[in-house]
N, C-alpha and C positions, 0 to 999 in steps of 0.2 A: 505493501500499498503507502500510496506516494504520500508523505505526512508536509504539513502546511506550510512550514519554511520552503520547501521544494518546491511547493507551488506557488510560491512569492517568487523564488528563483526563476521560474520558468515564463511567470507572466512580467517579469521585471517591475518597475513602477513608472509605466506609462498611462498616465490617468484618462487615456483614452478608450479602455479597456473595457465593454460592460461589464455593469456592476449594479445589483440592485441593491437598494438601503429599505427595510422594512418600518415602520415606525409605529411600534405598537402603542396604544393610548392615543390614534390619531385626532381624537377629538380635545383631547385635554388643552389647556391653559399652556402646558410648556412647548408642546407642537408648533399653535400658531404662533404662539408671543416671540420665543426663543429659537427653536430648533429651524424651522425653515426660512426665517430673517438672517439667521447665520449660514445656512444653504445654499438663500440666493445669492448673498455678499461672497461667498466661496467659488461660485456658476460664474458669475459675472467676472469676476477676478484671474478665473484661472482656465485652463486646459479641459475640467473634469464638465464632458457635453454628454458621454452617452451613459447617461444614468436613468434608470428606470426607478421610480418612485413609488412605494407600494404604502397605503395606509392602513392601519386594523382596526378594529371597537368591536364591543358588543351592538352597538347601537343601527341601524338602519339606516345609511346618509347614500343617494346618490353619487353616480360618476360624476354627475353636474357640481353636487355640492363641496365634494372634493377636491375637486379641478378649480373651482371658485376659490376656495380656503386655499389652496398652493400656490392659485397665481397671486391673490392679493398679501397672503405674506411672503412671498420671496420677494416682492416688487418690496416690501418692507424692507429688505437687504441692501436696500438702494441700489436694486440690481433690475436691470431689462436686457433686449436684445432677443435674437431666436433660441437662443440655449434656454433660455429662461422661459420664453412659450410654450419650445419641445417639452420640455421635460413636466409644465404645468398639463397640457393638453395630453401627453402619456400616462398620467398620475393613475393608478388605480386603487379602489378602497373595497376591501374583502370585510364582509359584517364575518367577525373571527371570533369566538369563545377559544382563549388561550390557555385554558384547564380541556380543552377538546383532543385528542389523539389527532384522530380525523383534521378537525379544522386546521389544525397545527401542518396537516403535513400536506395539505390540498394549497395551505399559506406559503409552502417550504418550493413546492412543484410551479410556485405562481412565479418563481423568482428566474433573472435569468444572471446568466456570468456570477461569479462571487458574489456573494449574498452576504449582508451586513443588517443586523437585528438589534433593531434599537429600542429597547424597552424605555419608553418615555412612562414609567407606572412607578406608583409607591411597591416598596420594598416586600409585601406580604404577595400581591398577584405578582411581581416577578419572579420571588422565588418557588411558588404555585407552579409557571410557564416553564420556567427554566428545566424542573424535574419530569414536566411531561417531554421536554425535548430530550432530554438525558436516554426516555425510555424509548423515543421512537427514532434516536438517530438526525444530527444534521450533515449537509452535503460538505464535503471536502474543501477544507478554506473557510468556512463561513467563522465571521465574525461576530463578537456579542460586544454591544454594549448597553452598560448599566446605569442607571441615574444612581445618585446619593439619596438616602444613605443607604449604603451596602450593607444588609445585614439590621438587626436590630439590638444584638449585641455581640460578643468576643465569639460565642457559641454558635450562633446565628451566621456568622462572618463565614467562621473556619470550616461549617457544615456545606454553607451555597459554594464557596470556593472548590473544596470536593467535586459536587456537583458537575461545577462548570469546569473543570478539568478532566474530568469524565465526557467531555462532550470535544472539546476542542483544546490545546496547548495553552499554554499563560500568554504566549504571542499574539495569540486571539482573541485576547479579552480584555475589554477598553471598561475602566471602573473612571466613570466622569466627575469630574471636579469641576466643574465652568472659572470656578476662579485662578487655576491654574492655565486660562485662557487668557484671562484680562490683562490688558499692556498694562496697566498701572499696578498690578501683583508681578508680574515677569518683571519689571523695571528693579524690583528689587536686586537681585544678581545684576542690573548690571551698576548699580549702586555700590553694592560690595566688592564687586570683583574687580571693577576696570578704575578703582581711586585709589592711589596709595594712599591719599590723606581718610581714609573713609576705613579701610578692609583693615589694616594694623590694629584700629584701636577700639574694633569688636570684642572684645575680652573681656572676664571680671575682674580686670587691672582696671581697665578706665571704666567702663559699664552697669551704674546704681542698678539700672532695671529696663524692661521691655514692657509696652505696653501694645497689646493689638487690638484693633476695635473696631467695630462694624455696626454701627447703629446706624436707624433709617426712618424716615417721620411714616412710613405705611402701618396699616394695621395688619389684617386679613386679606383683605381685598379679596373674599369668598374662598379660599381657601381653608376654611373650618374644618374640613374632611380631612384635610390632611394633619394641618398643623395642631390641632388639637391631642392627636395621637404621637405628635414629635416635641414641642418645645422649642425654645433657642438651644439647648445645650443639643439634643442629635442632628438639629436642621443646619445650626451653623458653625457651631465651635467643636463638635465629634469631626467634623471632616474638613469645610474650607477654613477655618481659623488654625485648623492645625498644622492642616496643608502650609497656610502662610507661615508659621512658626517654622517650620524646618528648611525653606528658605530664608529665614534672617538668623536661623543657628546654624547651620549645616557646615562641615567643612568645605573650602573649595571643590570643587571636583576637578578631576582633569578634564573632559570637556561637558558641553549641556547634550551629547548622545545620550540615548533612552538609559542604558544600563550606568553610566557613570552618574548620573543627577537623579537615579531612583534610588541606586546605592546610599548615596549620601543624605537623600531626605530619610529614608529606612533608618540608620544609624541613628539619626535624630530622634526617630518616634524610639525608637527603643532603649532610648536613653531619660525619656521622659517620665515623669512621674507627678501626682499633686506635689505641692511644694509640702515639705517637713512629713509627707505620708498621711496628711493631716485633713482628710476633704471637708469634715464638718467645719473646721475654722476656718478654709480659704476658697471656701465657695459661697455663691450668693445669688439668691434668684428671688423674680417678683413677677407681679403682671400686673397691667395697664388696667385704668378705672375712664371713667368718662374724663372725656376734656377735647381741647381742642388742640391743634397739630395746621400751622399752617393755614389759619381759617377755615379747615374743615372738622367738623366735629366729628367725635370718636366715640361708640355708646362704652362702657366699660366690657373687656375683654369676656365675661361671666355674660353677658348679655348679646355679643355678637350671635348672627343667625347660625346653628350647630354646634355649638360650644355644650360643653357638660361642665359643669363647674367642680364635679366631682370628680374629676381629672386633676385637676391642681397645677394647670398648665401652667409655666413659666413663657414669658413673654421676652424677659431680661435674665440673662443668665453669664457668671461671670466667674472665674478659677483661677488661681493663682500653679502656675506649672514649676517646676524644675527642669532643667536640663543638665543632667549627670554625666557632661562632659570635662576635660581639662577647660577647655574655654570658656563655658561658660556655668561651672560651679559655683555654689552660692548668687546668682543674680535670680532675682523673680521675671517669670513672664505672666502678667495679668493676660489674658483672653476675656474680650465682653463684648456679647451682642445682644440685642434688643429693637423692640419696634416700637412708633409711636413713641419715639424721642426728638423734641423739638428743636435742640441742637444737634443734629446727629454727626456723629464723627468717625471717618470711615479712614485710619488710618493706623501705620506702624510707628510709634514712638522711642527714641531710646534713645535714656535720661543718663547723662554720662556723672562720675561721681566730680565731686569739688574739688579745686583746684589745691594741689598739695601743700601750700603754703601762697598768701596770696599778702603781696610786701609794706609794710605799714607804711600808712601815708596814702595807699589808697582808697579811696575813701568811695561810698556810694553801695547799691545791693548788688550780690554775687548770686545773680540766677545759676540754676545749672545750665550748661550744654544741653542741646536736643535736639537731636535730627530726624525728622520726621517727614514720613514716604505717607503718601496720597494712596488710596487704594479707592478711594472713590473720585473725590477731584484730583486730577493730573498732574502732581506738583510734589517739590521736597525741598524740603526747607531747612537750614539750621541756625537756632540758637545763640548768639556768641554775646560776652559782654565785652562792651569797646566805650572809649572816653567819649562818656556825655559831650555835651555843648555846654557852652559854659567855663565852667571849673575844667580844668582838663587833668585831672587828679582825680574825677567822680564818675565810675561808672554806670553805665545801662543799658539793658536791655537792647538788641535791635537784630531780625531776624532777616537772613538772605534768601530769597524765594525763587525758585525757578519752575516756571510750570512746560508741560511736555504734551504730545499729540495724543491724541487716540492710533492704535492700531489700525493697521489697512481694513482687518477685516474685528464685524462682532466678537464676541465671547464664547457663542456656539460653533463661531463661522472658525476659529482658532481647533476647535476638540475637533469638529468634523473633518477638517482639513490633515490631521493626523489618522483618524479612522478610516479615510476612504482612500490617503496615497499613502498608506502603509509607516505612516509615521507614530511615534507612542508617546513625547516626552511631556504629553497632559492627562497621561493615564497615571489612575494609583494603583498599584501592584498588590498581586495577592497577600503578602507579608503586613504590607504597609496598611491596608484595610481591617487588618485584624488587631495588629498594636494600635489602631486609632483608638478601639473599643475597649480593651484592653486599660487605656490612660484615662479613658472617662468614666469607666462604670463606678470604680468607687463614689464618685461624687454623686452618680443615678441612684447608689443603692441608697447613700443615706438620706438624698433625698423623697426617696420612699418612705423609706425610717419616720421623715419628719424630723429629722433629725435637725437639719435646715431648714429657718423658719420662708415660710414663701411672701415674701413682703411684697410692698405696694406703692403704686404710682402714679401722678394723675400725668393722661396722654399729653403730650407736649411738652412734658420740665423732661430732667435731663436724667431722670431717676429717682428714688426715693430718696427722703430728706436726709435720712440717718446715712447714706452710702458718701465717704468722701469725692470731692473733686478729683477728678483725674487729672490729669500735670499735659 
């Protein structure tokens, strides 16, 4: 039997070869809002032309309805032209029960060339579909793309990996974290490794603390069915922000090729634990009450449609982690994510230690130096103490700021580029998917035991009043 690597070697990297992208969950918000616009930008700016797009779902949808959604969503990626039109016109929709062997066999038979199965679904149905696919088998060279969160805990992630490896090699599994497709996130690599004035200082000798923040003004936006069973910890920290942490903390890789990059990230995750192994003390959670965010009124989380108050789901989560390596020993990494925040911050903040000594006679406030890398705003800033106006022996803080432009592709365009062109740097490896759960499970456990209180904050504020202000 020819293995997957042999198949890829024979077909080469020519993107013009025929292939099929199957989107499971075609009727969902993820598909129309993110996946298809990302695909549109990719098709409009590359030689990826000969692609059959198949959408699946339990509900009835006519070919015309699906093709209309495809055309509109592809265009949202700022792409047009004959290639876009052709893909939209040839797109097919197949009503499919992804737990039914017959339906999945018919779906696989409809594919042409290499088949990529994209599970735009929550974890539970994804796992069930994979179990069925493992029983019936998939065509040689089939690729599997799974959305976060990958599994629901360490055990389920390990079990799912076993199912996937029973179908296809690890090289054909893509665990998507679209944060790794954001140009703002990947800019961490450029700032760290292309600047001698930065990288040598990113050690415990010079750094006092690191904060990784991703707050947003949005509430549920109709996603209660997903979010109420997930919460801020599982939705953001366990996957997205731990991946950001790996980019901030990893050793310089030899190259940015997939093996080197994933090895460096995995080493960080293996070294990461909750600070002092005390999740009860070094984690916090809260959920929003009614308030106003940017002129928009939001009800209390518990009053949102589809919410079960008994779930005690958090909309704001914070954990302090330790990265137990020579470089970072003793440096706290505080990771926070929240919804309905009035003045949201999406950035990595590196706070440096105070100077060893300030000469006598130099007055004014000596503020900590900080490096800020924007994850939402495309910017990088460095806060320094300089001689202020007037008395030249009095210092004041000043910020040096620079902006940078967006990437050529949307985040999901970068993800799909890696999938459809045999590149893989934006995928989370099997061992890392399990390690991420190992890191946060102690926090989840103490939260379930109610060891950590569920605080409240008014929508439109920065969080509970009892929580200290971030730097």
